[in-house]
C-alpha positions in Angstrom: 30.6 -0.6 7.2 33.0 -3.1 8.7 30.2 -5.6 9.1 29.8 -5.7 5.3 33.4 -6.6 4.5 34.0 -9.4 1.9 34.4 -13.0 2.9 38.1 -12.8 2.0 39.4 -12.4 5.5 43.1 -12.6 4.8 45.4 -11.6 2.0 47.0 -14.0 -0.4 48.9 -16.7 1.5 51.4 -19.3 0.5 52.5 -22.3 2.4 56.1 -22.8 3.5 56.0 -26.2 1.8 54.9 -24.6 -1.5 51.5 -26.3 -1.4 48.1 -25.3 -0.1 47.0 -27.3 2.9 48.9 -30.1 4.5 49.3 -28.3 7.9 52.4 -26.4 6.9 53.0 -23.1 8.5 51.4 -20.1 6.7 53.7 -17.2 5.9 52.8 -13.9 4.1 53.4 -14.0 0.4 56.4 -11.7 -0.4 56.0 -8.8 -2.7 57.1 -9.3 -6.3 60.2 -7.5 -7.5 57.9 -5.0 -9.3 55.8 -4.5 -6.2 59.0 -4.0 -4.1 60.3 -1.4 -6.5 56.9 0.4 -6.5 56.8 0.3 -2.6 60.3 1.8 -2.4 59.8 4.2 -5.3 59.3 7.2 -3.1 57.4 10.5 -3.7 57.4 10.6 -7.4 56.0 7.2 -8.4 52.8 6.9 -10.3 49.9 4.4 -9.6 48.9 1.7 -12.1 45.2 1.5 -11.3 42.2 3.5 -10.2 42.9 2.6 -6.5 46.6 3.6 -6.6 48.0 7.1 -5.8 48.7 9.4 -8.7 51.5 11.2 -6.9 53.0 11.6 -3.5 52.8 15.0 -1.8 52.7 16.5 1.6 49.0 17.2 1.2 48.3 13.6 0.2 50.3 12.3 3.2 48.1 14.5 5.5 45.0 13.2 3.7 45.8 9.5 4.2 46.8 10.0 7.9 43.6 11.9 8.6 41.5 9.2 7.0 42.9 6.4 9.1 42.3 5.5 12.7 44.7 4.1 15.3 43.1 0.8 16.3 45.5 -0.2 19.1 48.5 -2.3 20.1 48.2 -6.0 19.4 50.2 -9.2 20.1 52.0 -10.7 17.2 53.5 -14.2 16.8 56.0 -15.2 14.1 54.3 -18.6 14.0 50.8 -17.2 13.6 50.6 -13.7 12.4 48.0 -11.2 13.6 47.7 -9.7 10.1 48.0 -12.4 7.5 48.0 -10.5 4.2 51.1 -9.2 2.4 54.0 -7.6 4.3 57.2 -5.6 3.5 60.1 -4.5 5.6 62.3 -1.4 5.4 64.9 -1.2 8.2 66.0 2.4 7.2 63.0 4.4 6.0 59.8 2.8 7.4 57.1 5.3 8.4 53.5 5.0 9.4 52.4 6.7 6.2 54.3 4.3 4.0 52.8 1.3 5.7 49.2 2.7 5.5 49.8 3.7 1.9 51.1 0.3 0.9 48.2 -1.5 2.5 45.6 0.9 1.1 46.9 0.5 -2.4 46.3 -3.3 -2.2 42.8 -2.8 -0.8 43.4 -3.9 2.8 41.3 -2.8 5.8 44.1 -2.9 8.4 47.8 -1.8 8.4 50.2 -2.8 11.2 53.8 -1.9 12.1 56.2 -3.9 14.1 59.9 -3.6 15.3 60.0 -0.1 13.9 60.5 -1.4 10.4 58.0 -4.1 9.4 54.6 -3.5 7.8 51.8 -6.1 7.7 48.4 -5.8 6.0 45.1 -7.7 6.4 41.3 -7.6 6.3 41.1 -9.0 9.8 43.0 -8.9 13.1 43.6 -12.4 14.5 45.3 -11.7 17.8 44.5 -10.2 21.2 45.1 -6.6 22.3 48.2 -5.6 24.2 48.9 -2.6 26.3 49.7 0.5 24.3 52.9 0.9 26.3 54.2 -2.3 24.7 54.2 -0.6 21.3 57.3 1.5 22.1 59.6 1.4 19.1 60.2 4.5 17.0 59.8 4.2 13.2 63.1 3.8 11.4 62.3 6.6 9.0 60.2 8.8 11.4 61.5 9.1 14.9 58.4 11.1 16.0 56.1 8.1 15.5 55.7 4.7 17.0 56.0 1.6 14.7 55.0 -1.2 17.1 57.4 -3.1 19.3 59.0 -6.4 19.9 56.3 -8.9 18.8 53.8 -6.1 19.1 51.9 -4.4 16.2 50.6 -0.8 16.1 47.5 -1.3 14.0 45.5 1.3 12.0 42.1 0.9 10.4 42.1 2.3 6.9 38.7 4.0 6.5 39.6 5.1 3.0 39.9 1.6 1.7 36.4 0.2 2.2 35.5 0.3 -1.5 38.7 -1.3 -2.7 38.9 -3.7 0.3 36.5 -6.0 -1.5 39.3 -7.8 -3.2 41.4 -10.9 -3.0 44.8 -10.4 -4.6 44.0 -9.3 -8.2 40.4 -10.6 -8.1 37.5 -8.4 -7.2 35.0 -9.8 -4.7 31.5 -9.6 -6.1 29.5 -11.2 -3.3 27.4 -14.1 -2.3 24.7 -15.3 -4.8 22.1 -18.1 -4.8 22.8 -21.1 -7.0 21.5 -20.5 -10.5 18.7 -22.8 -11.7 21.0 -24.4 -14.4 24.6 -24.3 -13.3 25.9 -25.9 -16.5 24.1 -23.4 -18.7 25.1 -20.4 -16.5 28.7 -21.4 -15.8 29.9 -23.6 -18.6 33.2 -24.7 -17.0 33.3 -26.6 -13.7 35.9 -28.6 -11.8 36.3 -30.3 -8.4 39.4 -29.0 -6.7 41.3 -30.8 -4.0 42.0 -28.5 -1.0 39.9 -25.7 -2.6 41.1 -22.1 -2.2 40.2 -18.8 -3.7 43.6 -18.6 -5.4 43.1 -22.0 -7.1 39.7 -21.2 -8.5 40.7 -17.7 -9.6 43.8 -19.1 -11.3 41.8 -21.9 -13.1 39.1 -19.4 -14.4 41.8 -17.0 -15.5 43.5 -19.7 -17.5 40.2 -20.6 -19.0 39.8 -16.9 -20.0 36.6 -16.4 -18.0 35.8 -13.2 -16.1 34.0 -15.0 -13.2 35.4 -17.4 -10.7 32.6 -19.0 -8.7 33.3 -21.1 -5.6 30.8 -23.7 -4.3 32.4 -25.9 -1.7 34.8 -28.1 -3.5 33.5 -27.0 -6.9 35.0 -24.2 -9.0 32.8 -22.8 -11.7 33.9 -20.3 -14.4 31.9 -18.2 -16.8 30.6 -14.7 -17.6 27.6 -12.7 -16.2 24.6 -13.8 -18.3 20.8 -13.5 -17.8 21.1 -17.0 -16.2 23.5 -15.6 -13.6 23.3 -11.8 -13.7 24.8 -11.1 -10.2 21.9 -8.7 -9.6 20.3 -10.5 -6.6 22.9 -10.3 -3.9 22.5 -12.5 -0.9 23.6 -12.0 2.7 27.2 -13.0 2.9 26.5 -15.2 6.0 24.7 -17.6 3.6 28.0 -18.3 1.9 30.1 -19.0 5.1 31.9 -22.3 4.5 35.6 -22.5 5.2 37.8 -23.4 2.2 39.6 -26.7 2.7 42.9 -25.2 1.5 42.7 -21.9 3.4 42.0 -21.3 7.0 40.4 -17.8 6.7 38.6 -17.8 3.4 35.0 -18.9 2.6 34.3 -21.0 -0.5 30.5 -21.1 -0.5 28.4 -24.2 -0.5 25.9 -26.2 -2.7 23.2 -23.5 -2.5 25.1 -20.2 -2.1 28.1 -19.4 -4.3 31.0 -17.0 -3.6 31.8 -14.9 -6.7 35.0 -13.2 -7.7 35.8 -11.2 -10.9 39.1 -12.2 -12.4 41.4 -9.9 -14.5 40.2 -11.5 -17.7 38.5 -8.9 -19.9 35.0 -9.6 -21.0 35.2 -8.9 -24.7 31.4 -9.3 -25.4 31.0 -5.5 -25.3 34.4 -4.3 -26.5 33.7 -4.1 -30.3 32.8 -0.6 -31.5 32.1 0.8 -34.9 30.8 3.8 -36.8 27.2 3.6 -38.0 27.0 1.9 -41.4 24.3 4.2 -42.6 24.0 7.9 -41.9 21.8 8.6 -38.9 18.5 10.2 -39.7 18.4 12.1 -36.4 21.0 13.9 -34.4 20.9 12.9 -30.7 22.7 15.1 -28.2 24.3 13.7 -25.0 24.0 17.0 -23.2 25.3 17.9 -19.8 26.8 20.6 -17.6 30.6 20.1 -17.4 31.6 17.7 -14.6 28.3 15.8 -14.8 29.7 12.6 -16.1 29.4 13.0 -19.9 32.7 11.2 -20.7 31.7 8.3 -18.5 28.2 8.2 -20.1 29.9 8.0 -23.5 32.0 5.1 -22.4 28.9 3.3 -21.2 26.9 4.0 -24.3 29.7 2.9 -26.6 30.1 -0.4 -24.7 26.4 -1.0 -24.5 25.6 -0.2 -28.2 28.8 -1.1 -30.0 28.7 2.3 -31.8 31.1 5.3 -31.4 29.8 8.5 -29.9 30.7 11.9 -31.3 31.4 15.3 -29.9 30.5 19.0 -30.6 34.2 19.7 -29.8 37.5 17.9 -30.5 39.5 16.6 -27.6 42.7 14.9 -28.7 43.2 13.4 -25.3 39.9 11.6 -25.5 40.6 10.5 -29.1 43.8 8.9 -28.0 41.9 7.2 -25.2 39.7 5.4 -27.8 36.8 7.8 -28.5 37.3 7.6 -32.2 34.2 9.5 -33.0 35.9 12.6 -31.5 37.5 13.4 -34.9 34.2 13.3 -36.9 32.3 16.5 -37.4 29.3 16.4 -35.1 26.9 16.5 -38.0 28.6 13.5 -39.8 25.8 11.1 -38.9 28.3 8.4 -38.2 28.0 8.4 -34.4 25.1 7.2 -32.2 25.0 10.5 -30.1 26.9 13.7 -29.7 28.5 15.1 -26.6 27.8 18.7 -25.9 27.9 21.2 -23.1 26.3 23.9 -25.2 23.1 25.5 -24.0 21.9 28.3 -26.3 18.5 28.0 -27.9 19.9 27.8 -31.4 22.4 25.0 -30.6 19.8 23.0 -28.6 17.3 23.2 -31.5 19.9 21.8 -33.9 19.4 18.4 -32.3 16.4 16.2 -32.9 16.5 14.7 -29.5 18.7 14.5 -26.4 19.8 12.5 -23.4 20.2 15.2 -20.7 22.7 14.2 -17.9 22.1 16.0 -14.6 24.4 15.7 -11.6 24.3 17.0 -8.1 25.8 20.5 -8.6 27.9 20.3 -5.5 29.7 17.3 -7.0 29.6 18.5 -10.6 31.2 21.8 -9.7 34.1 20.2 -7.9 34.6 17.6 -10.7 34.8 20.4 -13.3 37.1 22.4 -11.2 39.4 19.4 -10.9 39.2 18.9 -14.6 39.9 22.5 -15.4 43.0 22.6 -13.2 44.1 19.0 -13.2 42.9 17.3 -16.4 40.4 14.6 -17.1 41.4 12.4 -14.1 43.6 14.8 -12.2 43.1 17.1 -9.3 43.2 20.8 -8.7 45.9 21.8 -6.2 45.4 23.0 -2.7 46.5 26.5 -3.9 43.6 26.6 -6.4 41.0 25.5 -3.8 42.3 27.9 -1.2 42.9 30.8 -3.6 40.6 33.1 -5.6 40.0 30.6 -8.4 37.4 28.5 -6.5 35.1 31.3 -5.3 35.2 32.9 -8.8 34.5 29.6 -10.4 31.5 28.9 -8.2 30.1 32.4 -8.8 30.2 31.9 -12.6 29.5 28.2 -13.0 26.8 27.5 -10.4 24.1 29.6 -12.2 25.2 27.9 -15.5 24.4 24.5 -13.9 20.8 25.5 -13.5 20.4 27.5 -16.7 21.9 24.7 -18.8 19.4 22.2 -17.4 16.4 24.5 -17.8 17.3 25.5 -21.3 17.5 21.9 -22.5 14.2 21.2 -20.9 12.6 24.3 -22.5 14.0 24.1 -26.0 14.9 20.4 -26.4 12.6 18.6 -28.9 12.6 15.2 -27.1 14.5 15.0 -23.9 15.4 11.9 -21.9 16.6 12.9 -18.4 19.3 10.7 -16.7 20.5 11.6 -13.2 24.2 10.7 -12.8 23.5 9.4 -9.3 20.8 7.0 -10.5 23.1 5.8 -13.3 25.7 4.9 -10.7 23.2 3.3 -8.4 21.3 1.2 -11.0 23.5 1.1 -14.1 21.7 -1.9 -15.8 18.2 -0.4 -15.9 19.3 3.2 -16.5 21.6 2.3 -19.3 19.0 0.0 -20.8 16.6 3.0 -20.9 19.3 5.1 -22.6 19.8 2.4 -25.3 16.1 2.1 -25.9 15.8 5.9 -26.2 18.5 5.8 -28.9 16.2 3.4 -30.9 18.5 0.4 -30.6 17.7 -3.2 -29.6 18.9 -4.0 -26.1 21.4 -6.8 -25.6 21.3 -7.9 -22.0 24.6 -9.7 -22.4 26.3 -6.5 -23.5 24.8 -4.6 -20.6 26.0 -7.3 -18.1 29.4 -7.0 -19.8 29.4 -3.3 -19.3 28.7 -3.7 -15.6 31.9 -5.6 -15.2 34.0 -2.8 -16.7 31.9 0.3 -16.1 34.6 2.6 -14.8 36.8 2.8 -17.9 39.8 5.1 -17.8 38.0 8.2 -16.5 37.4 7.6 -12.8 39.3 9.8 -10.4 41.0 7.9 -7.5 38.7 7.5 -4.5 41.7 8.0 -2.2 42.2 11.7 -3.1 39.0 13.3 -2.0 39.1 16.9 -0.7 39.1 16.6 3.1 37.3 19.8 3.9 34.1 21.4 2.6 35.0 24.1 0.1 31.6 25.6 0.0 30.8 28.7 2.1 27.3 29.3 3.7 26.7 31.9 1.1 27.6 29.5 -1.8 25.3 26.9 -0.3 22.4 29.2 0.0 22.7 30.2 -3.7 23.2 26.6 -4.9 20.3 25.2 -2.8 18.0 27.8 -4.4 19.2 26.7 -7.9 18.5 23.1 -7.0 14.9 24.0 -5.8 14.3 25.7 -9.1 15.4 22.8 -11.2 13.5 20.3 -9.0 10.3 22.3 -9.5 10.7 22.5 -13.3 11.3 18.7 -13.5 8.2 17.9 -11.5 6.1 20.4 -13.4 7.0 18.4 -16.5 5.8 15.2 -14.8 9.4 13.9 -14.4 11.0 12.7 -11.2 12.6 15.6 -9.3 16.3 15.7 -8.4 17.6 12.8 -6.2 17.2 13.4 -2.5 20.9 13.5 -1.8 21.4 16.8 -3.7 20.8 18.7 -0.5 19.4 18.3 3.0 15.6 18.7 2.9 
């Protein structure tokens, strides 16, 4: 919700004097040359990160516009901007979509257009409303839409950017946390900073090659997540409200409550991976229905254990992405567990134990449909969703979702059930249980490292969600019955049933 936005209330700012503080007029930081080229790149450009658009299309334009809300016309002042994040201008081709897109890519909550050609972004509006009639200038690249007016902003709230809005420049906002018992032990580097700002602390910790930048009033602390400072006990953000000396709209925490950002420095404590030095005595399956998060689970297991996972199949794409166990025969005994989607009695009994991943079938079916027609992190086209492919897919795959789970529960020798939704919700404890099931000693520091880079390269963009429900009433009735069947079998085996969000109860 809007009330749970991060403490970073404005985008990166720079002072006209070139220094932070000192009473100089604040102006929006200009886009770098690379950013400017990317903004102007048009319909074919590709995104660099998980929150960036993979491609531009008419369908995606419609999607973004539908997932935004016109917030109103607001006064703007060149001396004191209403939206104080980044900005860019295009006096020939500015459109509402381009501005919204640009701000959403950078994780901002609001996008505003002015003079028909100027785009401003921010997490907060710092100006009064104006009459809508005062926003009366057509967009330079789209005569049918209004792009503000003279010193007036047409502002849109970007509903789709809530997850990515918890950022400050390149740093990820982690939240407000209570001071650790031993700051020196928890955060080994500390410095007092004159005219403290988020930028200054993030830059210092980045230079020190630390993944955490922690602000506490005038103090900047740097370190990594450890058992001494695990970031598991989030405090109310109001406890950290204390204005930075060097920034008017940022909070820098205080002596008791620290504001934490994750820098772009990679935490290498969980990046080393190897094959098993001695051949495994047991074959452990990582079994799932397609689309249930198997590749993501492999990524987590490899980081948490330091050992490669194998596969019943060979996928060159995954091998090239770093899953080196992909080339090994699944019986080689060199990998910690083996990915499989197989579900016959013979194949299940060939494993000595298994981690069984289960995901909400409504989500799993859509994920596998996207993979089938768009690749590991791509998307099926509107033609596929609207055509005969989707109904046929659901008809064939939905029963498989249930039979796959039931067969592994029936024929598996030792089965550890993990629900995808629970793994997302409580990664630390769920992954800890998986490591223990694999018979390995748990390293809490590795698990904390995994939390900082949990997504890997296999997360689909949150911006490109299908905007309509593809399931018919008939499909839902069939799938709900399958869910009830699986739920009953799990409970009969004294396991927890399916998570409550699988279907309305």
